[in-house]
N, C-alpha and C positions, 0 to 999 in steps of 0.2 A: 514868722520861721524862729527856728530856735535856735541859738547861737551854737550848741554841737551839730548842728546840721551844715552851717551855713557853710564852710568853705565848701565841703561836696555840694551843697546847692548854687553858689556863683560860679565853681568848675564848670558842672552839667550846663548852666544856664550861657556862658563864655562859648562852651564849645558845641554847643544846639544852634546859637545865633550863627556863628564864624560858619560851622556847615551850611546851613538852609542857606546866608548869601553865596560859599560856593556854588549850591548847587543849581539858585534861579539865574546868579549868570552865566554859570556853564549852557546852560541851554542858550542863548543869546550870542555866547563865541565863536566867533571864527574859527574855523579846524587851521590847523592844527590844535586839538585840546593839549591844555600843557598840565603838567602834575601840580602837585603842592610842592612838591621842592625845585622845582624846575621854576616858579612864578616865582620862589620865594629868593632864587638866584637872581632872577633878573631884577626885582625890585632892589638887591642890594648892590647890583652892578650899576645900576640906573643910578641910585644914593648916590655910590662911591666909586665912579669909573675908573677904570683904571687899577682895581684892585687886584692882587695876586691871588690863583688858586688856592694855595695856604690860607691867606686871610680872610677868604670868604667861607672856606672848610672850618675855621675856627670859628666865625660869626653865626654862622648856623648849625656848628655841632655835628659834622658830618664828617666823615672820613674823607681824605683828601682824595682817593681813588673815584670815593663814590661823586665828589664834587667834578672830578676831570671829567667824568661820564656824562654828568648834566650836562658838563658845560660841550663835552663833544655832540651830544645831539642838540644842545641849543643852535649851536655855528652851523651843523650839517641844516639846521629850519631857517635858518639868517637872523637869527636875533643875539648873537654875542661873536664878538671877531675876538679872536687870541691871539696878541703879540708878542715878544722877547722885551722882556725887560732891560732899559737899556741899563738900568743900575748894579745885574745882576742876570749875566746871559741865560743863569737856566732857569731862570724863573719867568714863568708865561703870566702878562698882565690883561684883564678883562673888558673890554670896550663892547658899551651895550651898541645897537645896529641904529637907524632911524623908524624900521620895521620895529625893535624890541619898544622904544620908547613911546611909538605912534599907538602899541599895543593897550602896554601897558597905562597911559594916560586914557583909554577908551574906556577898561576897564576900573579904572578910581571915578570916573564919569558916570558909567552904570553903576558902580556900587555906590556911589553918593545919592543916585537918585535913588535907587532900591529901597535905601535905609531912609530919607527923606520921605517918601509916599510912606513908608511902614509906620515911622517915629507919628507922621502927622496922622495916623490911625489913632493914637495914643490919646486919652484925655489930659488936661493942663498940667496937672500932677504928676503924672508917671513922664512926660516928654521932661519937665525940670528936676525930676529925680534920673533920670538918666544925663541930663546935661549935667548935675549937681558932682554927678560920680565916677565922668570923664576922669577928672586932674587925678583920683583914688586906683582909678585904673590903669592910669600912664603911671602910676609910683608903684604899684603893682608890677608891672611888665618889669620898669625897670630894676626893681628889686629880683625879680628872678631874675633877670641876664645877670648881673653882680654878681651873684650866688654861683648862679652856672660857671664863671669865669673865675674862680675860686679855686686854686689848684690844690 
């Protein structure tokens, strides 16, 4: 692989792997199907229960009204609870329901199983290369997040 094409090839590979994982898991996921933004919001709320809508919008790089729409949809489906923030009665805090936590836990298990099965099909050298790449990929993600937060 030429150095000049590496960034594009890496980005394409990451997007391709993520898309294929989502497609494979979507087939096995119970209804209702959740869109990517809905899943990302659920994951954020499970990780940070009590997060405000405005903070969720900032973390997800979405407009506040877009997150409010997602919150309304997920609340109707029984995955989120919106409560008044005791520190600021004008703001709402988001809490996951047990159904949301169970759905995300099941999805994580299925995702891990799928990746485990596919990685097992690779030869040892490729498996080790993937293991070695994980720290660098995490750092890349952190750098992208930090640059996105700059004013």
